[in-house]
N, C-alpha and C positions, 0 to 999 in steps of 0.2 A: 781343734778347738780344745780338745781335753788331751791332756797327757795320757800315754797308755798305761802307765802305772796307776794314775788316778782313776782311769777308767776301769780297770780291773778292779781295784779296791771298791768303787760303787758297785760294780755288778756282783760282788761278793758280799756285800754288806759289811765292809770293814773300813770304810772311809771315817777318818776322825772327825770330819766337819762337812757332810754333805751340803749343808745350805750354802757354803763356799762354793760349790760347783753346779749344784742343781738349781733349777728355778730360771728366772730371767736376770740377767747381768748385763752391764754395758761393757763391750768389748771393742776396742778401737773405735768409740764413737756410735756403736751400733747396738740396739738391744738384741742380745743373743740368748737364746731358750735352750736349755739342757733338761732332758727328761729321762728318766729310768722306768721304763715300761716293758718288763720282760715277756709280757702276754700279748703285746701288740706287733702287728706286722708293720703298721705305719702310725705316724703321729702328726697331727696338725695343730697349729696354734691359732685360736679363734680370738678375734677381737670381742671382749666381754660386753661392749655396748651393742654392737650390731649384729653379732654372731656369725660375721663372715670370716673364711679362713685368710688368715694373713700369710702363712708360710707353711709348708710341709717340711717337717724335720727329716735330716738325713740319718741313717743308721750309722752308728760308729763302728768302724772297720774291724776293731780288735775286741769289742765288748758287746755282747749280744744284748739286746734290750735297752740300750743306751743310744738316745737319739739327740741330735744337735742342730741349730740351724739359727741363721740371722734374718730378723723382719727387714726387708729389703727398702721400705720406704718409710721407716719409722726412725725418729731421731731421740727418742726418750722411751724409758720404761712405760708401759701401759697395761691396763687390767686386761687380763687374758683368761681364757679357758683352753681345755685341751679336747680334742676328738681322737679317739683311738678306734683303729680299724685293724680287725683280726678276721680274715676269710670275708664271710658275708656278715659278720657282727660288727656294728658301729656303736659306740657309745661315747659321750661326753662327760668331763668332770673337771673339777677344779685340781690345779697343782698344787699339792700341799707345800712345796717349796716357794710358793708365791707369796706366802704370808709371814715368812721369816721364822726365828726360833721363838718360842712362846714362854720358856723358862729362862729366867736370868741365873747369873753365877749364885746368888743367895739362895735361890729355889734349888739349884742342884746341890749346894753345901747342905741344907737342910733335909733334903731328899735322902741323900747319902747316909746322913745321922741316923734317918728314921724318925725325924722330929718334925718334918713339914706338917702343920695343922690345915694348911689352907690351899692345898694343891688342888 
């Protein structure tokens, strides 16, 4: 689901546009979730409305901490949360890549100039 080079870039924190890879995207007509969670052994996608597990993500073969999976019975993007499992520890949280980038091109330009007054 993710090209090996992209997976390595994500794992190393060097990908130029992680929002293009991580989060939920439609792939071949199915909602597919990609998560980078280096401290988890397993990651589950939960329906945000019901709290029920929709799919357990598979670890990427070439990049530790990267998980991917497709929601089998869903046909569109849906609100979700993540459940992380590491040994006996279980915690839930939102996927920051679910929300999309929050800064636009003008924000980036002003920030780089040091002139952004409403960041």
